[in-house]
Structure formats: C-alpha cells, structure tokens
C-alpha positions, 0 to 999 in steps of 0.5 A: 225667772229670777230676770223676770222678776227683776224686770217685775219689780223694777216696772213697779218701783219706776211706776208707784215712783210716777203716781207718786209725783204726779199725785203730788203735782196734782196737790202742789196745784191747789195751793197758790205758790205750790202751783208753780211748783206743779207745773215743773212737778208735772212736766217733769214727770210727764217727760219721764215717763215717756222716756221710759216708754220710749226706752222699752218700759212697759206701757201698760194702763198703771202707766197711761194713767200716771202720764194722764195723771203728770198732765193734769198736773201740768195744766191744774198748776198753770190753770191755778196759776192765773187764776191765783195773779188775778185774784192776788191783782184784785185783792190789790186793788181792793185794798187800794180801792178801800184806803183811798175811799177814805181819803177827806174829800179834795173838792 
C-alpha cells in the first residue's frame, strides 16, 4: 500500500511539473523575445514527457494533455517568432520610408 501511495505521489509531481512547463511555454509564445524561449521549452517538455512514458510512467489523460500543450507551445513559439520577425522587418521598412520621404527633392 505504501509503495502505491509513493508511486501516485511521484506521478502527481511529474504531471504537475509537465503541466506547469507546458502552460509557461504557451504564455511565453505570446511575447516577442520569449517566443524563442517557448520553442525550446515546448520541445524539451515534450521530450521529457515522451521519455517518462517510455520509462513506464502512467499514460493518463493528464499526461496526454501536457504533451498536447507542449506541442502547441512548440508550434505557437515557431509561428509567433516568424510573425514577430516579419512585423519587426515591416516596422524597420516603415521607418526607412518615413525618413526618406522627408528628405528634400534632389532633382
């Protein structure tokens, strides 16, 4: 009975750790520089979940949810990094256009 209680406690600790990292990765994906961090956080967490299940860990709906959120964090981090990069380039081009439009005519 004591062994089962310790095993259940270890599962809950692992599952809550996976869930916290997955949610943190999704939150990080929303911010410009942190979206790069979300890529690594999501990939690392997903790899840890796969290793946990491969080592004989419980494959419950909570673990499946953590894996899905980690994949979402990875993909959202990639997508938002691309979007923020394009937005940054657009902003630079806009500033250059404004600065060159204010120059006097050079006929």
